[in-house]
TISENU-690905 format. One line per field, with one value per residue: residue in three letters; x, z, y of N, C-alpha, C in turn. Coordinates in steps of 0.02 Angstrom, whole numbers, plus 50000, padded with zeros to 5 digits. Example, Ala and Ser with C-alpha at 12.3 -4.5 7.8 and 13.67 -1.06 7.14 Angstrom:
BEGIN
residuo <- c(Ala; Ser)
nxx <- c(50660; 50642)
nzz <- c(50390; 50354)
nyy <- c(49716; 49888)
caxx <- c(50615; 50684)
cazz <- c(50390; 50357)
cayy <- c(49775; 49947)
cxx <- c(50660; 50645)
czz <- c(50390; 50394)
cyy <- c(49835; 50002)
***
This chain:
BEGIN
residuo <- c(Unk; Unk; Unk; Unk; Unk; Unk; Unk; Unk; Unk; Unk; Unk; Unk; Unk; Unk; Unk; Unk; Unk; Unk; Unk; Unk; Unk; Unk; Unk; Unk; Unk; Unk; Unk; Unk; Unk; Unk; Unk; Unk; Unk; Unk; Unk; Unk; Unk; Unk; Unk; Unk; Unk; Unk; Unk; Unk; Unk; Unk; Unk; Unk; Unk; Unk; Unk; Unk; Unk; Unk; Unk; Unk; Unk; Unk; Unk; Unk; Unk; Unk; Unk; Unk; Unk; Unk; Unk; Unk; Unk; Unk; Unk; Unk; Unk; Unk; Unk; Unk; Unk; Unk; Unk; Unk; Unk; Unk; Unk; Unk; Unk; Unk; Unk; Unk; Unk)
nxx <- c(45767; 45853; 45878; 45959; 46077; 46118; 46141; 46253; 46346; 46356; 46420; 46530; 46605; 46614; 46701; 46814; 46858; 46893; 46996; 47089; 47114; 47176; 47290; 47379; 47431; 47504; 47601; 47675; 47720; 47799; 47905; 47960; 48008; 48102; 48198; 48238; 48294; 48396; 48477; 48505; 48576; 48698; 48743; 48761; 48855; 48962; 48981; 49021; 49143; 49214; 49219; 49277; 49404; 49451; 49465; 49563; 49669; 49679; 49645; 49539; 49407; 49273; 49255; 49261; 49153; 49047; 49074; 49057; 48917; 48858; 48899; 48836; 48707; 48715; 48731; 48602; 48516; 48552; 48506; 48366; 48343; 48355; 48264; 48133; 48130; 48114; 47984; 47899; 47780)
nzz <- c(51113; 51028; 51091; 51195; 51133; 51068; 51185; 51242; 51134; 51146; 51272; 51266; 51175; 51243; 51349; 51277; 51229; 51356; 51395; 51292; 51317; 51443; 51414; 51346; 51437; 51529; 51446; 51421; 51546; 51573; 51474; 51526; 51651; 51598; 51542; 51648; 51723; 51648; 51652; 51790; 51801; 51734; 51814; 51936; 51903; 51869; 52007; 52071; 52013; 52039; 52185; 52211; 52152; 52239; 52345; 52312; 52309; 52442; 52538; 52617; 52703; 52694; 52562; 52495; 52537; 52496; 52364; 52319; 52352; 52265; 52141; 52137; 52133; 52011; 51919; 51945; 51904; 51766; 51721; 51750; 51668; 51536; 51549; 51578; 51472; 51364; 51371; 51344; 51226)
nyy <- c(53549; 53613; 53738; 53690; 53652; 53764; 53841; 53773; 53780; 53917; 53940; 53858; 53939; 54058; 54008; 53974; 54098; 54160; 54074; 54108; 54250; 54241; 54178; 54253; 54362; 54271; 54218; 54336; 54364; 54250; 54271; 54385; 54336; 54245; 54333; 54409; 54306; 54262; 54371; 54368; 54251; 54286; 54393; 54331; 54233; 54317; 54371; 54257; 54216; 54331; 54326; 54209; 54221; 54322; 54246; 54161; 54242; 54305; 54208; 54213; 54141; 54185; 54238; 54121; 54048; 54130; 54134; 54003; 53989; 54079; 54031; 53912; 53958; 54026; 53918; 53850; 53950; 53964; 53848; 53846; 53954; 53899; 53791; 53858; 53946; 53863; 53830; 53933; 53990)
caxx <- c(45835; 45882; 45899; 46023; 46136; 46136; 46177; 46314; 46395; 46385; 46460; 46601; 46639; 46643; 46759; 46872; 46886; 46920; 47059; 47138; 47129; 47211; 47354; 47423; 47475; 47547; 47656; 47717; 47756; 47850; 47955; 47995; 48047; 48161; 48241; 48265; 48332; 48466; 48523; 48522; 48629; 48755; 48759; 48788; 48924; 49016; 49000; 49057; 49207; 49250; 49234; 49332; 49468; 49478; 49485; 49624; 49723; 49680; 49631; 49487; 49352; 49207; 49256; 49256; 49080; 49010; 49090; 49023; 48851; 48839; 48916; 48781; 48652; 48727; 48710; 48531; 48485; 48560; 48459; 48309; 48339; 48344; 48201; 48079; 48134; 48084; 47911; 47862; 47756)
cazz <- c(51101; 50997; 51138; 51237; 51087; 51060; 51250; 51245; 51094; 51171; 51336; 51244; 51138; 51298; 51384; 51231; 51232; 51415; 51393; 51250; 51347; 51500; 51395; 51328; 51496; 51554; 51395; 51426; 51611; 51561; 51439; 51574; 51690; 51570; 51536; 51713; 51752; 51610; 51688; 51854; 51789; 51715; 51879; 51993; 51886; 51890; 52079; 52089; 51990; 52076; 52250; 52210; 52136; 52297; 52399; 52290; 52322; 52507; 52578; 52670; 52696; 52682; 52495; 52469; 52547; 52453; 52290; 52315; 52350; 52198; 52090; 52142; 52110; 51937; 51885; 51949; 51859; 51698; 51705; 51746; 51606; 51481; 51560; 51577; 51405; 51315; 51389; 51313; 51160)
cayy <- c(53524; 53669; 53786; 53668; 53645; 53834; 53865; 53733; 53818; 53986; 53929; 53838; 53996; 54102; 53979; 53983; 54172; 54171; 54046; 54142; 54306; 54234; 54143; 54305; 54387; 54223; 54210; 54393; 54358; 54202; 54299; 54430; 54299; 54219; 54387; 54425; 54249; 54271; 54432; 54347; 54202; 54321; 54427; 54280; 54203; 54374; 54375; 54197; 54219; 54382; 54308; 54144; 54253; 54355; 54195; 54137; 54294; 54321; 54151; 54227; 54091; 54216; 54243; 54055; 54029; 54180; 54121; 53938; 54002; 54119; 53979; 53865; 54001; 54041; 53859; 53841; 54001; 53949; 53781; 53880; 53993; 53847; 53746; 53907; 53975; 53813; 53826; 53992; 53975)
cxx <- c(45881; 45920; 45965; 46080; 46160; 46170; 46244; 46365; 46419; 46424; 46532; 46635; 46658; 46701; 46824; 46903; 46913; 46991; 47109; 47155; 47173; 47285; 47402; 47466; 47523; 47610; 47706; 47756; 47810; 47910; 47993; 48040; 48104; 48215; 48280; 48315; 48398; 48505; 48545; 48584; 48697; 48787; 48801; 48850; 48974; 49034; 49038; 49132; 49251; 49275; 49285; 49398; 49496; 49495; 49552; 49683; 49733; 49675; 49583; 49424; 49290; 49205; 49238; 49183; 49037; 49008; 49057; 48948; 48822; 48856; 48864; 48716; 48657; 48708; 48635; 48496; 48489; 48514; 48386; 48296; 48316; 48275; 48134; 48072; 48104; 48017; 47874; 47840; 47764)
czz <- c(51067; 51040; 51183; 51193; 51083; 51125; 51257; 51200; 51120; 51226; 51314; 51210; 51191; 51334; 51343; 51234; 51295; 51421; 51352; 51281; 51397; 51479; 51381; 51385; 51528; 51510; 51412; 51494; 51603; 51518; 51488; 51627; 51661; 51555; 51597; 51744; 51713; 51637; 51750; 51851; 51772; 51778; 51930; 51969; 51891; 51955; 52098; 52071; 52026; 52143; 52253; 52191; 52201; 52350; 52383; 52314; 52402; 52562; 52637; 52652; 52676; 52598; 52470; 52471; 52496; 52373; 52275; 52306; 52282; 52141; 52084; 52109; 52036; 51897; 51886; 51903; 51785; 51676; 51697; 51686; 51545; 51489; 51549; 51502; 51350; 51325; 51359; 51241; 51115)
cyy <- c(53573; 53715; 53759; 53670; 53712; 53856; 53834; 53766; 53879; 53979; 53906; 53897; 54046; 54074; 53983; 54052; 54186; 54142; 54082; 54212; 54299; 54199; 54196; 54339; 54336; 54209; 54274; 54386; 54308; 54230; 54346; 54393; 54267; 54267; 54404; 54367; 54242; 54324; 54401; 54297; 54239; 54363; 54381; 54247; 54254; 54374; 54314; 54200; 54276; 54360; 54249; 54171; 54283; 54303; 54164; 54183; 54302; 54264; 54166; 54183; 54121; 54219; 54174; 54033; 54070; 54155; 54051; 53947; 54034; 54072; 53939; 53896; 54017; 53972; 53846; 53891; 53989; 53885; 53807; 53921; 53947; 53812; 53793; 53934; 53921; 53808; 53878; 53977; 54037)
***
């Protein structure tokens, strides 16, 4: 009975160490994703306003479509930034 308890304890300690060693890289990767997504949101917002302003001046439909697409992307990137950023420990 003593060997089984000892083996269970040893296995649980090994599993705990494995979980801890895997958690750290995922936290780092999550932080990098949040930073990159924050820059993506800023960049797409810039592109959206630039294209929509060019549409206002020239009435070229291409600028309207690109501006609308980048505006949607900027909103989604901002939402993802706040959702993913709140999950990093």
